[in-house]
C-alpha atoms as an extended CHARMM CRD file, in Angstrom:
* protein
*
        90  EXT
         1         1  MET       CA           -165.4220000000      -88.7030000000       10.0720000000  PROA      1               0.0000000000
         2         2  ASP       CA           -165.8710000000      -86.1010000000        7.3780000000  PROA      2               0.0000000000
         3         3  ILE       CA           -164.8660000000      -82.5080000000        8.1190000000  PROA      3               0.0000000000
         4         4  GLU       CA           -166.7410000000      -79.4910000000        6.7790000000  PROA      4               0.0000000000
         5         5  LEU       CA           -165.8910000000      -75.8040000000        7.0430000000  PROA      5               0.0000000000
         6         6  ASN       CA           -168.4530000000      -73.3220000000        5.7520000000  PROA      6               0.0000000000
         7         7  ASN       CA           -167.5170000000      -69.6440000000        5.4620000000  PROA      7               0.0000000000
         8         8  VAL       CA           -165.1720000000      -69.8810000000        8.4760000000  PROA      8               0.0000000000
         9         9  THR       CA           -163.4180000000      -66.7310000000        9.6480000000  PROA      9               0.0000000000
        10        10  VAL       CA           -161.1600000000      -66.3470000000       12.6920000000  PROA      10              0.0000000000
        11        11  ASN       CA           -160.0660000000      -62.8820000000       13.8070000000  PROA      11              0.0000000000
        12        12  PHE       CA           -157.4370000000      -61.9810000000       16.4040000000  PROA      12              0.0000000000
        13        13  LYS       CA           -157.4640000000      -58.3620000000       17.5690000000  PROA      13              0.0000000000
        14        14  GLY       CA           -158.6090000000      -57.0770000000       14.1870000000  PROA      14              0.0000000000
        15        15  THR       CA           -156.4270000000      -59.3980000000       12.0830000000  PROA      15              0.0000000000
        16        16  SER       CA           -157.9230000000      -62.2780000000       10.1090000000  PROA      16              0.0000000000
        17        17  ALA       CA           -156.0770000000      -65.5700000000       10.6360000000  PROA      17              0.0000000000
        18        18  LEU       CA           -158.6410000000      -67.3210000000        8.4150000000  PROA      18              0.0000000000
        19        19  GLU       CA           -161.0950000000      -65.5370000000        6.1700000000  PROA      19              0.0000000000
        20        20  ASP       CA           -164.2200000000      -67.0760000000        4.6320000000  PROA      20              0.0000000000
        21        21  VAL       CA           -162.7860000000      -70.6120000000        4.3340000000  PROA      21              0.0000000000
        22        22  THR       CA           -165.0670000000      -73.2650000000        2.8530000000  PROA      22              0.0000000000
        23        23  CYS       CA           -163.8860000000      -76.8180000000        2.2630000000  PROA      23              0.0000000000
        24        24  SER       CA           -164.6870000000      -80.4390000000        2.9940000000  PROA      24              0.0000000000
        25        25  LEU       CA           -162.3480000000      -83.2890000000        3.8280000000  PROA      25              0.0000000000
        26        26  GLU       CA           -163.4770000000      -86.8760000000        3.3800000000  PROA      26              0.0000000000
        27        27  ALA       CA           -162.8710000000      -89.4780000000        6.0690000000  PROA      27              0.0000000000
        28        28  GLY       CA           -160.3400000000      -92.2060000000        5.3590000000  PROA      28              0.0000000000
        29        29  LYS       CA           -157.8710000000      -89.9980000000        3.4890000000  PROA      29              0.0000000000
        30        30  ILE       CA           -154.6130000000      -88.3670000000        4.5240000000  PROA      30              0.0000000000
        31        31  TYR       CA           -154.2750000000      -84.6230000000        4.0010000000  PROA      31              0.0000000000
        32        32  GLY       CA           -151.2720000000      -82.3250000000        4.2830000000  PROA      32              0.0000000000
        33        33  LEU       CA           -151.3510000000      -78.7110000000        5.3880000000  PROA      33              0.0000000000
        34        34  ILE       CA           -148.6170000000      -76.5120000000        3.9580000000  PROA      34              0.0000000000
        35        35  GLY       CA           -148.1760000000      -72.7840000000        3.8940000000  PROA      35              0.0000000000
        36        36  ARG       CA           -146.0310000000      -69.9000000000        5.0370000000  PROA      36              0.0000000000
        37        37  ASN       CA           -145.7490000000      -68.7780000000        8.6340000000  PROA      37              0.0000000000
        38        38  GLY       CA           -148.8900000000      -66.8940000000        9.5730000000  PROA      38              0.0000000000
        39        39  ALA       CA           -150.9980000000      -68.5340000000        6.8560000000  PROA      39              0.0000000000
        40        40  GLY       CA           -153.5090000000      -69.9390000000        9.3670000000  PROA      40              0.0000000000
        41        41  LYS       CA           -152.4610000000      -73.5980000000        9.5810000000  PROA      41              0.0000000000
        42        42  THR       CA           -152.3420000000      -73.7350000000       13.3770000000  PROA      42              0.0000000000
        43        43  THR       CA           -155.5520000000      -71.7230000000       13.6230000000  PROA      43              0.0000000000
        44        44  LEU       CA           -157.3370000000      -74.2220000000       11.3850000000  PROA      44              0.0000000000
        45        45  LEU       CA           -156.0820000000      -77.1660000000       13.4210000000  PROA      45              0.0000000000
        46        46  SER       CA           -157.0800000000      -75.3730000000       16.6430000000  PROA      46              0.0000000000
        47        47  LEU       CA           -160.6350000000      -75.1160000000       15.3280000000  PROA      47              0.0000000000
        48        48  LEU       CA           -160.7290000000      -78.8210000000       14.5120000000  PROA      48              0.0000000000
        49        49  ALA       CA           -159.3020000000      -79.7270000000       17.9300000000  PROA      49              0.0000000000
        50        50  SER       CA           -161.9450000000      -77.5740000000       19.6650000000  PROA      50              0.0000000000
        51        51  TYR       CA           -159.3390000000      -75.2220000000       21.1620000000  PROA      51              0.0000000000
        52        52  ARG       CA           -161.2700000000      -72.2590000000       19.7810000000  PROA      52              0.0000000000
        53        53  GLU       CA           -164.4930000000      -71.2930000000       18.0400000000  PROA      53              0.0000000000
        54        54  PRO       CA           -164.6290000000      -69.4920000000       14.7050000000  PROA      54              0.0000000000
        55        55  THR       CA           -165.4410000000      -65.7890000000       14.7320000000  PROA      55              0.0000000000
        56        56  SER       CA           -168.0210000000      -66.6300000000       12.0860000000  PROA      56              0.0000000000
        57        57  GLY       CA           -168.9940000000      -69.6110000000        9.9810000000  PROA      57              0.0000000000
        58        58  VAL       CA           -169.4950000000      -73.2550000000       10.8980000000  PROA      58              0.0000000000
        59        59  VAL       CA           -167.0590000000      -76.1090000000       11.5380000000  PROA      59              0.0000000000
        60        60  LYS       CA           -168.4450000000      -79.6460000000       11.5850000000  PROA      60              0.0000000000
        61        61  ILE       CA           -166.7870000000      -82.9910000000       12.1760000000  PROA      61              0.0000000000
        62        62  GLY       CA           -168.9460000000      -86.0130000000       11.4840000000  PROA      62              0.0000000000
        63        63  GLY       CA           -171.8960000000      -83.6590000000       10.9520000000  PROA      63              0.0000000000
        64        64  GLU       CA           -171.5740000000      -82.1220000000       14.4270000000  PROA      64              0.0000000000
        65        65  ILE       CA           -170.0360000000      -78.9260000000       15.7540000000  PROA      65              0.0000000000
        66        66  PRO       CA           -166.8860000000      -80.0300000000       17.6270000000  PROA      66              0.0000000000
        67        67  PHE       CA           -166.5040000000      -77.1560000000       20.1190000000  PROA      67              0.0000000000
        68        68  GLU       CA           -167.2480000000      -78.4380000000       23.6350000000  PROA      68              0.0000000000
        69        69  ASN       CA           -168.6700000000      -81.6400000000       22.1220000000  PROA      69              0.0000000000
        70        70  GLY       CA           -167.2380000000      -84.5280000000       24.1350000000  PROA      70              0.0000000000
        71        71  LYS       CA           -168.1990000000      -87.1170000000       21.5460000000  PROA      71              0.0000000000
        72        72  ILE       CA           -166.1580000000      -85.3720000000       18.8500000000  PROA      72              0.0000000000
        73        73  MET       CA           -163.3670000000      -83.9720000000       21.0400000000  PROA      73              0.0000000000
        74        74  SER       CA           -162.4790000000      -87.4310000000       22.3350000000  PROA      74              0.0000000000
        75        75  GLN       CA           -161.6790000000      -88.5300000000       18.7620000000  PROA      75              0.0000000000
        76        76  VAL       CA           -159.5250000000      -85.5510000000       17.7200000000  PROA      76              0.0000000000
        77        77  ASN       CA           -155.9050000000      -85.0720000000       18.7760000000  PROA      77              0.0000000000
        78        78  PHE       CA           -153.7450000000      -82.0110000000       18.1750000000  PROA      78              0.0000000000
        79        79  ILE       CA           -150.3060000000      -81.7270000000       19.7430000000  PROA      79              0.0000000000
        80        80  TYR       CA           -149.0360000000      -78.1740000000       19.6500000000  PROA      80              0.0000000000
        81        81  ASP       CA           -145.3010000000      -78.0020000000       20.2840000000  PROA      81              0.0000000000
        82        82  VAL       CA           -143.6380000000      -74.7410000000       21.2710000000  PROA      82              0.0000000000
        83        83  ASP       CA           -139.8800000000      -74.3760000000       21.6050000000  PROA      83              0.0000000000
        84        84  TYR       CA           -139.1760000000      -72.0770000000       24.5620000000  PROA      84              0.0000000000
        85        85  SER       CA           -135.4030000000      -72.5650000000       24.4440000000  PROA      85              0.0000000000
        86        86  ASP       CA           -134.7420000000      -69.1830000000       22.7980000000  PROA      86              0.0000000000
        87        87  GLY       CA           -136.4330000000      -67.3030000000       25.6550000000  PROA      87              0.0000000000
        88        88  VAL       CA           -139.1540000000      -65.8370000000       23.4340000000  PROA      88              0.0000000000
        89        89  PHE       CA           -142.6620000000      -66.5880000000       24.6390000000  PROA      89              0.0000000000
        90        90  ILE       CA           -145.6140000000      -66.3160000000       22.3050000000  PROA      90              0.0000000000
């Protein structure tokens, strides 16, 4: 399924994790996501996995908005791994 982001912004307590992101990803290809800590990689994946909604803009997977959409959510997997061994909880 193709993925489209149009003018997507995600804010957390006054800080922009993503700001005005527009892109499209074609189905059937493999993409990599690289960037520094705090660049918004996990936030972007959280949007695609329907863990959160954008503050503004539109996210579509297969032409449909994925948030609380069972048809789309059942086809998207995102495993978020947190290491709690150092005693710091995020």
